N, C-alpha and C positions, 0 to 999 in steps of 0.2 A: 911762543907758538905762532906759526904762520898759517892762518886759516885758508883752506882751499874750499870754495863752495861750489857745489854742483846743484843748482836749483832746478826745480820744475815748478813753474808757476807764472803768474802774471806779474807785470811790473817792468819798469824801465831799469836797465842795468847800465850804469855809466862808468867810464874810465875813472872819473873822480872818486867814486865810491871804492873801486878796486884799488886805486893808488893809496887812498887814505887808510884802508884796512889791510894793505899789503896782501890782498886776496885775489883769487882768480874766480870769476863768476861765469859759469856756463849754464845757460838756461834754455828751456824750451819756451818759445814765445807764441803769442796769439797771432793769427786766429787758430792755430793748430795745437795749442798747449795740451788740450785734453782729448786729442785724437791719437790713436795708436799708430796709424800710418800717415806718411806725408808730413812729418814734423818740420818745424823751422827751429834752428838753434842759433844763439848768439853767444860770443865769448867776450866778456868785458864790453867795450864800446865798439867792437868790430862790426862790420856789416853782417847781418844775419845770413845764414845759409839755409835754403829750402832743400829738403832731403826727400824727394818723392820716392814712394815705395819702400822706405826704410821704417822698420818697427822702432818706435820711440824708446821702448825699454832696452832694446839692444844698443841704441845710440848712447843712452845714459850709462849702461853697464860698460861699454867700450871706453867712454870718457873716464869713468871712475877707475877702471883698471889702468888706463894711461897715467892718471895722476899717481896711483900707487907705484907703478913702474918707475916714474920719475923720482919718487921718494926713495925707492930702493936703490936706484942708480946714483943717488946723492946729488941730483940736480941742484937742490938747495940743502945746505947743511942744517937748516933750522927744522925743528919739529913742525908737523902740520896736522890739521884736522880736516877730515873729509866727511861731508854730510851728503848723503845720496837719498833722493826721494822720487822714484819713478811713479807714474800714474797707475801702473798695473798693481793690483788686479781690480782697480776701481772701475766704475762705469765710464764709458766713453761719453764725453759731453761736448759735442761740436756746437758751434754757434751758427745758426741759420737765420739770416736776416736779422741779426742782433738778438735772437732768442736762443737760450741755451736748451738743448735737447738732451735727455738722459737716455742712453742706449746701453745694452749689455756690454760687458768687457769684451775686447777682441783679442783672442790669443794670437801668438806668432804663428805663421803658416806651418812651421815645423811641429806645432803642438795641437793643431786643429783636430787631429784624429784621436787624441789620447783619452778623452772622456766623452764618447759619443752619446751615452745615455745618462749622463750626470744631470741631476736636477736638484736645486735647492729645495728643501722641504717647505711645503706650502701650509704652514700652520695658520690658525685664525689671525695671528698678528702680522702675517706677511703682507706687506704692501696694501694696507687697508684703504678702502675708498674714503673713509672718514676717520681721522685721527682722534682718538678719545683721550689720549694723555701724551705727555711729552716724556721721552726717555733721554736721560742725560748720561753720557759715557764719560767717566773721569779717569 
């Protein structure tokens, strides 16, 4: 199986890693990894591309579909694995002067009007000022 990796996250992606694993690494890179618009992407050890005004989830989806199209077209006769992990619907977390800020998720412009009155229920355990216990999700 030939892995094709579509990463969203921090870290250096090098050609050496891609060659050794016979994989393609396509990643969103800092400082815009966790921002929804104005992403930067790099493929293997290529120069990164700054993509102003483009929605990162759309970029990740387009790349994933492209990998699948290549697989269907038989670009490689080997089986492959595709892992996709966009940042949506998580919070936007830009770095400002080295400090991470947590902001609400940002919908694609075409979705902004869909849920104008939606609000997450504000139960007593929602975003407390003082955390009284640790919750572990497994």
